[in-house]
PARO-345390 format. One line per field, with one value per atom (N, C-alpha, C): residue in three letters; chain; atom name; x, z, y. Coordinates in steps of 0.02 Angstrom, whole numbers, plus 50000, padded with zeros to 5 digits. Example, Ala and Ser with C-alpha at 12.3 -4.5 7.8 and 13.67 -1.06 7.14 Angstrom:
! residues 2
residu <- [ala|ala|ala|ser|ser|ser];
chaine <- [A|A|A|A|A|A];
atome <- [N|CA|C|N|CA|C];
east <- [50660|50615|50660|50642|50684|50645];
up <- [50390|50390|50390|50354|50357|50394];
north <- [49716|49775|49835|49888|49947|50002];
END
This chain:
! residues 231
residu <- [met|met|met|arg|arg|arg|asn|asn|asn|ile|ile|ile|ser|ser|ser|glu|glu|glu|leu|leu|leu|glu|glu|glu|thr|thr|thr|ile|ile|ile|ile|ile|ile|gly|gly|gly|tyr|tyr|tyr|thr|thr|thr|phe|phe|phe|gln|gln|gln|asp|asp|asp|lys|lys|lys|glu|glu|glu|leu|leu|leu|leu|leu|leu|glu|glu|glu|asn|asn|asn|ala|ala|ala|met|met|met|arg|arg|arg|his|his|his|ser|ser|ser|ser|ser|ser|phe|phe|phe|ala|ala|ala|asn|asn|asn|glu|glu|glu|cys|cys|cys|arg|arg|arg|leu|leu|leu|his|his|his|asn|asn|asn|val|val|val|lys|lys|lys|asp|asp|asp|asn|asn|asn|glu|glu|glu|arg|arg|arg|leu|leu|leu|glu|glu|glu|phe|phe|phe|leu|leu|leu|gly|gly|gly|asp|asp|asp|ala|ala|ala|val|val|val|leu|leu|leu|glu|glu|glu|leu|leu|leu|thr|thr|thr|ser|ser|ser|ser|ser|ser|glu|glu|glu|phe|phe|phe|leu|leu|leu|tyr|tyr|tyr|gln|gln|gln|asn|asn|asn|tyr|tyr|tyr|pro|pro|pro|asp|asp|asp|leu|leu|leu|pro|pro|pro|glu|glu|glu|gly|gly|gly|gln|gln|gln|leu|leu|leu|ser|ser|ser|arg|arg|arg|leu|leu|leu|arg|arg|arg|ala|ala|ala|ser|ser|ser|ile|ile|ile|val|val|val|cys|cys|cys|glu|glu|glu|pro|pro|pro|thr|thr|thr|leu|leu|leu|ala|ala|ala|gln|gln|gln|cys|cys|cys|ala|ala|ala|ala|ala|ala|asp|asp|asp|val|val|val|glu|glu|glu|leu|leu|leu|ser|ser|ser|ser|ser|ser|phe|phe|phe|leu|leu|leu|arg|arg|arg|leu|leu|leu|gly|gly|gly|lys|lys|lys|gly|gly|gly|glu|glu|glu|glu|glu|glu|leu|leu|leu|thr|thr|thr|gly|gly|gly|gly|gly|gly|arg|arg|arg|asn|asn|asn|arg|arg|arg|asp|asp|asp|ser|ser|ser|ile|ile|ile|val|val|val|ser|ser|ser|asp|asp|asp|ala|ala|ala|leu|leu|leu|glu|glu|glu|ala|ala|ala|leu|leu|leu|ile|ile|ile|gly|gly|gly|ala|ala|ala|ile|ile|ile|tyr|tyr|tyr|leu|leu|leu|asp|asp|asp|gly|gly|gly|gly|gly|gly|phe|phe|phe|thr|thr|thr|asp|asp|asp|ala|ala|ala|lys|lys|lys|glu|glu|glu|phe|phe|phe|val|val|val|leu|leu|leu|arg|arg|arg|phe|phe|phe|ile|ile|ile|met|met|met|asn|asn|asn|asp|asp|asp|ile|ile|ile|glu|glu|glu|asn|asn|asn|lys|lys|lys|lys|lys|lys|leu|leu|leu|phe|phe|phe|tyr|tyr|tyr|asp|asp|asp|ser|ser|ser|lys|lys|lys|thr|thr|thr|ile|ile|ile|leu|leu|leu|gln|gln|gln|glu|glu|glu|leu|leu|leu|val|val|val|gln|gln|gln|ser|ser|ser|arg|arg|arg|tyr|tyr|tyr|lys|lys|lys|gly|gly|gly|glu|glu|glu|val|val|val|ile|ile|ile|arg|arg|arg|tyr|tyr|tyr|gln|gln|gln|leu|leu|leu|thr|thr|thr|gly|gly|gly|glu|glu|glu|glu|glu|glu|gly|gly|gly|pro|pro|pro|asp|asp|asp|his|his|his|asp|asp|asp|lys|lys|lys|thr|thr|thr|phe|phe|phe|ile|ile|ile|val|val|val|gln|gln|gln|leu|leu|leu|phe|phe|phe|val|val|val|gly|gly|gly|glu|glu|glu|lys|lys|lys|ala|ala|ala|phe|phe|phe|glu|glu|glu|ser|ser|ser|gly|gly|gly|ser|ser|ser|gly|gly|gly|arg|arg|arg|thr|thr|thr|lys|lys|lys|lys|lys|lys|ala|ala|ala|ala|ala|ala|glu|glu|glu|gln|gln|gln|gln|gln|gln|ala|ala|ala|ala|ala|ala|tyr|tyr|tyr|arg|arg|arg|thr|thr|thr|ile|ile|ile|leu|leu|leu|lys|lys|lys|leu|leu|leu|lys|lys|lys|gly|gly|gly|gln|gln|gln|lys|lys|lys|glu|glu|glu|ala|ala|ala];
chaine <- [A|A|A|A|A|A|A|A|A|A|A|A|A|A|A|A|A|A|A|A|A|A|A|A|A|A|A|A|A|A|A|A|A|A|A|A|A|A|A|A|A|A|A|A|A|A|A|A|A|A|A|A|A|A|A|A|A|A|A|A|A|A|A|A|A|A|A|A|A|A|A|A|A|A|A|A|A|A|A|A|A|A|A|A|A|A|A|A|A|A|A|A|A|A|A|A|A|A|A|A|A|A|A|A|A|A|A|A|A|A|A|A|A|A|A|A|A|A|A|A|A|A|A|A|A|A|A|A|A|A|A|A|A|A|A|A|A|A|A|A|A|A|A|A|A|A|A|A|A|A|A|A|A|A|A|A|A|A|A|A|A|A|A|A|A|A|A|A|A|A|A|A|A|A|A|A|A|A|A|A|A|A|A|A|A|A|A|A|A|A|A|A|A|A|A|A|A|A|A|A|A|A|A|A|A|A|A|A|A|A|A|A|A|A|A|A|A|A|A|A|A|A|A|A|A|A|A|A|A|A|A|A|A|A|A|A|A|A|A|A|A|A|A|A|A|A|A|A|A|A|A|A|A|A|A|A|A|A|A|A|A|A|A|A|A|A|A|A|A|A|A|A|A|A|A|A|A|A|A|A|A|A|A|A|A|A|A|A|A|A|A|A|A|A|A|A|A|A|A|A|A|A|A|A|A|A|A|A|A|A|A|A|A|A|A|A|A|A|A|A|A|A|A|A|A|A|A|A|A|A|A|A|A|A|A|A|A|A|A|A|A|A|A|A|A|A|A|A|A|A|A|A|A|A|A|A|A|A|A|A|A|A|A|A|A|A|A|A|A|A|A|A|A|A|A|A|A|A|A|A|A|A|A|A|A|A|A|A|A|A|A|A|A|A|A|A|A|A|A|A|A|A|A|A|A|A|A|A|A|A|A|A|A|A|A|A|A|A|A|A|A|A|A|A|A|A|A|A|A|A|A|A|A|A|A|A|A|A|A|A|A|A|A|A|A|A|A|A|A|A|A|A|A|A|A|A|A|A|A|A|A|A|A|A|A|A|A|A|A|A|A|A|A|A|A|A|A|A|A|A|A|A|A|A|A|A|A|A|A|A|A|A|A|A|A|A|A|A|A|A|A|A|A|A|A|A|A|A|A|A|A|A|A|A|A|A|A|A|A|A|A|A|A|A|A|A|A|A|A|A|A|A|A|A|A|A|A|A|A|A|A|A|A|A|A|A|A|A|A|A|A|A|A|A|A|A|A|A|A|A|A|A|A|A|A|A|A|A|A|A|A|A|A|A|A|A|A|A|A|A|A|A|A|A|A|A|A|A|A|A|A|A|A|A|A|A|A|A|A|A|A|A|A|A|A|A|A|A|A|A|A|A|A|A|A|A|A|A|A|A|A|A|A|A|A|A|A|A|A|A|A|A|A|A|A|A|A|A|A|A|A|A|A|A|A|A|A|A|A|A|A|A|A|A|A|A|A|A|A|A|A|A|A|A|A|A|A|A|A|A|A|A|A|A|A|A|A|A|A|A|A|A|A|A|A|A|A|A|A|A|A|A|A];
atome <- [N|CA|C|N|CA|C|N|CA|C|N|CA|C|N|CA|C|N|CA|C|N|CA|C|N|CA|C|N|CA|C|N|CA|C|N|CA|C|N|CA|C|N|CA|C|N|CA|C|N|CA|C|N|CA|C|N|CA|C|N|CA|C|N|CA|C|N|CA|C|N|CA|C|N|CA|C|N|CA|C|N|CA|C|N|CA|C|N|CA|C|N|CA|C|N|CA|C|N|CA|C|N|CA|C|N|CA|C|N|CA|C|N|CA|C|N|CA|C|N|CA|C|N|CA|C|N|CA|C|N|CA|C|N|CA|C|N|CA|C|N|CA|C|N|CA|C|N|CA|C|N|CA|C|N|CA|C|N|CA|C|N|CA|C|N|CA|C|N|CA|C|N|CA|C|N|CA|C|N|CA|C|N|CA|C|N|CA|C|N|CA|C|N|CA|C|N|CA|C|N|CA|C|N|CA|C|N|CA|C|N|CA|C|N|CA|C|N|CA|C|N|CA|C|N|CA|C|N|CA|C|N|CA|C|N|CA|C|N|CA|C|N|CA|C|N|CA|C|N|CA|C|N|CA|C|N|CA|C|N|CA|C|N|CA|C|N|CA|C|N|CA|C|N|CA|C|N|CA|C|N|CA|C|N|CA|C|N|CA|C|N|CA|C|N|CA|C|N|CA|C|N|CA|C|N|CA|C|N|CA|C|N|CA|C|N|CA|C|N|CA|C|N|CA|C|N|CA|C|N|CA|C|N|CA|C|N|CA|C|N|CA|C|N|CA|C|N|CA|C|N|CA|C|N|CA|C|N|CA|C|N|CA|C|N|CA|C|N|CA|C|N|CA|C|N|CA|C|N|CA|C|N|CA|C|N|CA|C|N|CA|C|N|CA|C|N|CA|C|N|CA|C|N|CA|C|N|CA|C|N|CA|C|N|CA|C|N|CA|C|N|CA|C|N|CA|C|N|CA|C|N|CA|C|N|CA|C|N|CA|C|N|CA|C|N|CA|C|N|CA|C|N|CA|C|N|CA|C|N|CA|C|N|CA|C|N|CA|C|N|CA|C|N|CA|C|N|CA|C|N|CA|C|N|CA|C|N|CA|C|N|CA|C|N|CA|C|N|CA|C|N|CA|C|N|CA|C|N|CA|C|N|CA|C|N|CA|C|N|CA|C|N|CA|C|N|CA|C|N|CA|C|N|CA|C|N|CA|C|N|CA|C|N|CA|C|N|CA|C|N|CA|C|N|CA|C|N|CA|C|N|CA|C|N|CA|C|N|CA|C|N|CA|C|N|CA|C|N|CA|C|N|CA|C|N|CA|C|N|CA|C|N|CA|C|N|CA|C|N|CA|C|N|CA|C|N|CA|C|N|CA|C|N|CA|C|N|CA|C|N|CA|C|N|CA|C|N|CA|C|N|CA|C|N|CA|C|N|CA|C|N|CA|C|N|CA|C|N|CA|C|N|CA|C|N|CA|C|N|CA|C|N|CA|C|N|CA|C|N|CA|C|N|CA|C|N|CA|C|N|CA|C|N|CA|C|N|CA|C|N|CA|C|N|CA|C|N|CA|C|N|CA|C|N|CA|C|N|CA|C|N|CA|C|N|CA|C|N|CA|C|N|CA|C|N|CA|C|N|CA|C|N|CA|C|N|CA|C|N|CA|C|N|CA|C|N|CA|C|N|CA|C|N|CA|C|N|CA|C|N|CA|C|N|CA|C|N|CA|C|N|CA|C|N|CA|C|N|CA|C|N|CA|C|N|CA|C|N|CA|C|N|CA|C|N|CA|C|N|CA|C|N|CA|C|N|CA|C];
east <- [50768|50755|50718|50660|50623|50626|50590|50593|50560|50595|50559|50498|50478|50427|50362|50373|50310|50294|50335|50313|50257|50278|50215|50158|50147|50087|50057|50096|50063|50043|50080|50052|50007|49996|49947|49971|50049|50073|50122|50138|50171|50233|50293|50340|50355|50350|50376|50455|50473|50566|50579|50588|50605|50655|50708|50772|50751|50687|50680|50658|50617|50605|50661|50704|50757|50802|50801|50845|50812|50750|50713|50722|50745|50748|50827|50866|50931|50960|50983|51010|51076|51106|51168|51234|51208|51258|51268|51218|51214|51259|51237|51276|51343|51366|51430|51466|51441|51472|51488|51433|51438|51459|51500|51523|51568|51590|51648|51602|51532|51477|51432|51448|51410|51343|51327|51256|51229|51174|51150|51107|51109|51072|51011|50952|50886|50891|50943|50937|50910|50924|50900|50825|50800|50727|50694|50721|50689|50677|50725|50719|50653|50648|50596|50519|50527|50466|50433|50480|50470|50420|50455|50416|50347|50335|50269|50222|50246|50222|50182|50240|50202|50162|50170|50111|50052|50049|49984|49950|49998|49969|49941|49964|49931|49867|49876|49802|49750|49773|49713|49684|49731|49710|49673|49694|49667|49598|49581|49514|49469|49494|49452|49447|49480|49482|49475|49410|49396|49401|49391|49390|49445|49497|49563|49610|49626|49681|49742|49791|49844|49889|49899|49936|49913|49843|49827|49836|49830|49839|49902|49968|50031|50051|50004|50022|49998|49940|49901|49948|49976|50019|50087|50112|50169|50165|50092|50095|50081|50060|50054|50125|50163|50225|50288|50284|50327|50370|50423|50471|50433|50409|50377|50312|50268|50205|50219|50273|50282|50306|50341|50378|50322|50265|50208|50166|50170|50143|50185|50232|50292|50283|50265|50269|50187|50138|50083|50100|50147|50161|50221|50250|50303|50366|50374|50429|50495|50521|50573|50596|50555|50576|50606|50610|50621|50691|50715|50763|50828|50886|50939|50990|51015|51060|51127|51177|51240|51259|51305|51303|51315|51350|51365|51286|51262|51183|51145|51135|51100|51116|51173|51196|51178|51170|51154|51079|51040|50960|50939|50969|50950|50876|50859|50805|50745|50753|50703|50703|50744|50756|50712|50662|50616|50637|50705|50744|50742|50771|50791|50738|50680|50622|50579|50566|50526|50566|50629|50663|50654|50637|50645|50563|50512|50441|50445|50486|50480|50506|50575|50604|50562|50507|50463|50421|50390|50343|50383|50444|50483|50498|50494|50510|50447|50385|50327|50316|50327|50318|50352|50421|50457|50435|50403|50379|50322|50276|50211|50174|50205|50188|50148|50129|50105|50040|49994|49937|49945|49982|49998|50032|50072|50113|50062|50020|49960|49918|49906|49860|49891|49946|49988|49984|50001|50008|49930|49886|49818|49791|49816|49787|49829|49895|49932|49968|49959|49976|49915|49879|49838|49767|49770|49709|49726|49671|49661|49699|49674|49706|49697|49647|49630|49673|49678|49718|49801|49813|49885|49904|49851|49856|49858|49823|49821|49889|49908|49975|50030|50036|50083|50076|50026|50017|49987|50014|49989|50013|50076|50103|50062|50044|50016|49941|49905|49839|49831|49870|49869|49866|49918|49930|49863|49827|49767|49707|49717|49669|49670|49740|49752|49727|49746|49736|49658|49625|49551|49522|49543|49525|49547|49627|49653|49695|49652|49688|49742|49795|49851|49894|49877|49919|49974|50030|50079|50096|50100|50120|50194|50213|50279|50285|50349|50365|50424|50413|50475|50502|50561|50597|50592|50569|50551|50597|50624|50669|50703|50752|50774|50786|50781|50778|50834|50872|50910|50990|51028|51099|51101|51156|51169|51154|51172|51162|51086|51046|50982|50931|50935|50893|50831|50787|50706|50698|50670|50669|50591|50573|50503|50490|50429|50425|50351|50350|50279|50260|50187|50162|50129|50138|50106|50072|50016|49974|49969|50015|50027|50061|50023|50048|50021|49974|49932|49961|49982|50005|49951|49975|49923|49959|49958|49987|50064|50089|50166|50182|50239|50247|50325|50336|50405|50418|50487|50519|50586|50622|50689|50723|50680|50710|50649|50692|50656|50586|50610|50547|50490|50513|50453|50429|50460|50415|50376|50392|50346|50280|50304|50244|50194|50220|50175|50128|50165|50125|50068|50093|50033|49976|49998|49950|49893|49930|49889|49836|49860|49838|49783|49789|49731|49674|49690|49639|49602|49638|49615|49557|49582|49549|49487|49483|49437|49390|49412|49372|49379|49433|49444|49499|49502|49543|49595|49653|49704|49704|49716|49710|49757];
up <- [49414|49482|49512|49536|49546|49621|49631|49701|49748|49797|49842|49871|49872|49899|49858|49792|49763|49778|49802|49841|49890|49926|49984|49965|49909|49874|49855|49830|49798|49848|49901|49961|50000|50005|50041|50115|50129|50190|50189|50244|50243|50297|50290|50341|50382|50449|50493|50500|50489|50488|50396|50358|50292|50281|50320|50330|50327|50346|50364|50301|50253|50189|50141|50147|50112|50124|50189|50209|50176|50182|50158|50080|50040|49969|49956|50006|49984|49987|49934|49923|49947|49974|49994|49942|49875|49834|49830|49844|49836|49915|49972|50028|50032|49995|49992|49962|49908|49864|49897|49952|50000|50058|50071|50141|50175|50150|50172|50212|50187|50219|50271|50289|50342|50318|50258|50224|50252|50280|50303|50234|50221|50184|50212|50171|50211|50225|50243|50261|50327|50373|50451|50442|50398|50386|50355|50333|50275|50337|50378|50436|50469|50488|50541|50497|50440|50396|50378|50370|50361|50420|50484|50538|50552|50529|50525|50480|50429|50371|50382|50415|50444|50496|50537|50586|50551|50522|50500|50437|50401|50352|50395|50447|50472|50526|50555|50577|50530|50482|50415|50399|50377|50361|50410|50475|50537|50545|50541|50543|50476|50411|50366|50340|50357|50339|50392|50431|50489|50485|50423|50409|50398|50384|50349|50403|50405|50452|50446|50499|50507|50447|50407|50355|50290|50273|50223|50240|50305|50316|50303|50313|50301|50230|50201|50117|50095|50107|50088|50095|50164|50180|50140|50129|50076|50014|49989|49919|49917|49974|49971|49985|50028|50042|50017|49950|49918|49883|49857|49818|49766|49712|49648|49667|49718|49737|49765|49814|49831|49778|49735|49687|49647|49628|49601|49632|49696|49747|49741|49737|49739|49665|49609|49547|49545|49590|49606|49619|49664|49695|49655|49598|49566|49604|49644|49691|49665|49614|49581|49545|49542|49512|49562|49634|49683|49718|49697|49730|49707|49771|49769|49763|49692|49676|49660|49671|49654|49579|49547|49479|49442|49475|49448|49452|49513|49511|49468|49460|49409|49335|49317|49254|49243|49298|49289|49285|49298|49297|49364|49420|49483|49501|49453|49473|49451|49410|49399|49423|49474|49490|49551|49555|49603|49671|49677|49752|49788|49728|49776|49770|49729|49741|49800|49802|49859|49926|49934|49989|50010|49962|49959|49991|49974|49996|50069|50084|50165|50197|50180|50218|50213|50166|50170|50223|50235|50277|50359|50360|50416|50440|50380|50397|50419|50395|50409|50489|50503|50570|50625|50604|50655|50651|50590|50587|50613|50603|50635|50680|50686|50732|50693|50725|50703|50659|50679|50652|50583|50572|50505|50464|50482|50451|50424|50472|50458|50403|50399|50354|50286|50278|50217|50193|50235|50221|50191|50220|50206|50140|50125|50068|50015|50025|49954|49951|50003|49990|50012|50067|50069|50033|49970|49924|49868|49837|49783|49798|49861|49886|49843|49818|49766|49704|49683|49618|49638|49691|49712|49721|49754|49769|49711|49649|49598|49554|49560|49520|49562|49631|49662|49647|49650|49650|49566|49522|49454|49420|49429|49401|49424|49489|49518|49506|49497|49483|49419|49367|49297|49297|49320|49325|49342|49390|49416|49356|49335|49281|49232|49198|49130|49138|49204|49222|49223|49242|49242|49158|49128|49056|49012|49014|48959|48985|48993|49026|48991|49016|48978|48950|48938|48908|48955|48933|48970|48957|49012|49002|48992|48940|48917|48918|48931|48932|48883|48829|48786|48781|48782|48776|48711|48697|48633|48618|48672|48656|48717|48707|48757|48732|48781|48763|48803|48783|48828|48839|48871|48890|48931|48946|48987|49059|49084|49144|49162|49108|49123|49066|49067|49024|49038|48988|49006|48956|48991|48957|48932|48878|48843|48839|48865|48856|48835|48787|48763|48795|48818|48872|48814|48817|48770|48820|48802|48826|48770|48774|48733|48675|48616|48555|48546|48584|48578|48623|48581|48595|48648|48711|48748|48750|48816|48830|48840|48825|48831|48893|48920|48982|48976|49007|49015|49083|49099|49160|49162|49209|49234|49233|49251|49249|49213|49189|49157|49197|49253|49311|49314|49325|49323|49262|49199|49139|49139|49161|49164|49203|49263|49303|49278|49247|49208|49154|49123|49057|49086|49150|49174|49202|49236|49257|49199|49151|49099|49061|49073|49032|49074|49143|49184|49173|49171|49166|49095|49039|48976|48976|49011|49027|49068|49102|49162|49123|49070|49036|49081|49115|49154|49117|49138|49114|49154|49130|49181|49217|49278|49331|49316];
north <- [51131|51115|51176|51160|51215|51250|51309|51334|51299|51281|51250|51259|51331|51358|51332|51319|51293|51222|51190|51121|51134|51176|51197|51203|51242|51272|51184|51145|51085|51037|51035|50993|51022|51083|51120|51121|51133|51136|51179|51232|51274|51269|51270|51247|51315|51294|51351|51354|51299|51296|51253|51314|51303|51265|51255|51228|51140|51121|51054|51029|51079|51057|51049|51100|51101|51040|51020|50949|50898|50900|50838|50823|50878|50871|50845|50859|50844|50772|50746|50693|50685|50624|50621|50639|50633|50656|50731|50771|50840|50862|50832|50850|50831|50772|50755|50812|50838|50885|50962|50964|51025|51018|50968|50937|50992|51037|51092|51134|51143|51192|51149|51095|51054|51045|51033|51029|50952|50945|50883|50855|50790|50756|50730|50697|50685|50611|50576|50502|50496|50541|50531|50565|50603|50627|50568|50528|50468|50412|50409|50349|50372|50442|50456|50448|50470|50473|50402|50362|50277|50261|50277|50259|50293|50357|50392|50356|50343|50314|50239|50200|50133|50134|50184|50186|50210|50269|50298|50246|50210|50168|50107|50081|50030|50047|50105|50123|50124|50157|50165|50096|50052|49981|49946|49956|49929|49941|50016|50049|50026|50034|50039|49966|49914|49834|49792|49813|49757|49684|49668|49598|49562|49592|49569|49537|49488|49447|49495|49473|49510|49504|49437|49426|49473|49469|49504|49579|49603|49680|49694|49652|49668|49662|49619|49622|49681|49701|49764|49825|49827|49891|49885|49824|49815|49854|49831|49866|49927|49966|50038|50073|50048|50075|50053|50011|49984|50042|50028|50080|50111|50062|50089|50121|50103|50132|50212|50216|50281|50321|50300|50339|50357|50337|50346|50414|50393|50455|50524|50510|50558|50601|50564|50594|50635|50615|50650|50726|50731|50806|50835|50792|50830|50831|50788|50793|50790|50748|50748|50806|50852|50921|50966|50940|50981|50959|50895|50867|50904|50894|50931|50872|50860|50802|50833|50795|50811|50786|50832|50828|50759|50725|50649|50609|50608|50586|50613|50675|50714|50683|50681|50648|50586|50542|50479|50450|50505|50500|50487|50506|50504|50531|50589|50618|50580|50533|50491|50420|50413|50342|50334|50267|50266|50259|50232|50227|50310|50341|50404|50453|50452|50485|50462|50398|50368|50377|50382|50399|50482|50512|50595|50605|50551|50569|50550|50501|50478|50536|50565|50623|50685|50687|50747|50739|50677|50663|50667|50646|50657|50736|50763|50842|50863|50856|50880|50873|50799|50787|50831|50829|50874|50949|50973|51041|51065|51014|51016|50967|50922|50857|50805|50748|50699|50706|50751|50759|50800|50840|50864|50812|50772|50718|50667|50655|50600|50607|50683|50708|50702|50718|50716|50648|50605|50532|50514|50536|50503|50534|50597|50635|50611|50597|50585|50516|50468|50402|50347|50367|50318|50329|50333|50345|50286|50291|50224|50171|50143|50077|50015|49999|49956|49945|50000|50017|50004|50028|50011|49941|49906|49837|49797|49818|49791|49794|49854|49871|49829|49822|49782|49717|49682|49609|49593|49636|49640|49563|49551|49484|49420|49414|49366|49365|49412|49437|49408|49434|49410|49332|49301|49230|49193|49218|49179|49203|49262|49273|49238|49232|49184|49115|49093|49017|48998|49058|49048|49049|49095|49107|49072|49063|49038|48978|48920|48864|48826|48814|48789|48836|48905|48956|48983|49009|49030|49108|49138|49216|49216|49261|49263|49345|49376|49443|49440|49482|49483|49558|49572|49624|49649|49707|49732|49794|49830|49889|49923|49957|49990|50075|50111|50177|50221|50268|50294|50267|50318|50296|50233|50208|50135|50175|50238|50245|50265|50277|50300|50273|50205|50162|50139|50150|50128|50062|50012|49948|49941|49910|49904|49845|49809|49738|49726|49678|49650|49591|49586|49532|49491|49418|49373|49323|49297|49241|49191|49138|49098|49134|49133|49181|49247|49248|49309|49381|49437|49487|49527|49553|49588|49663|49680|49749|49744|49819|49836|49870|49872|49913|49943|49983|50023|50029|50028|50055|50052|50077|50081|50014|49950|49897|49850|49798|49747|49726|49712|49706|49749|49805|49860|49869|49859|49852|49792|49745|49683|49691|49725|49743|49791|49837|49885|49847|49812|49773|49718|49697|49650|49691|49750|49785|49809|49830|49852|49806|49741|49686|49661|49676|49643|49699|49769|49819|49801|49782|49765|49716|49662|49604|49608|49656|49682|49728|49765|49819|49882|49891|49951|50001|50064|50100|50112|50131|50148|50197|50211|50258|50307];
END
């Protein structure tokens, strides 16, 4: 667990109220263990940050995708603010290494759980909003979340996009995901799957859930079929 001041350097924002930053990194499991000291968890900040994120992302997409109808804008926004994508954004700023977790949550792999890390990212947005105002929070969202939009959309829709790609290139062939391995203890397991189109093996993927592993395998297969490199 790293010194919280290092996070300020990474994100390029210095808090006037350091307690807000500390609060943003406190999971409820940590707060519960410190309940006698009246320590707050980050759930209220997460609630606030979620609202700031939704407004900022909506404004950005409205301005930068003027030809998209409402339904497609909503789908695009969902691809950017979904849990796996936010967890990827959190990884870019090494957020998991700053989390304050309870002993039990730490032992069961909470530091690497998408739900916990993505919630902490939203809490950080909420903390920046309270500390510096909407402009600073918006700047953080634009810099660390509203980037590489097309790649995030591709990742979010990977299984659907791959299905369409396979139907056009390999008529009659069926996509199949085969579990090929599991790593780690039961409470912190990583699943590995291999993707097949018909009988031909393509890319593999890994994740904390089978669904996440399949999504990664589909994403990597799309990049291979399109001749792109993984971002």
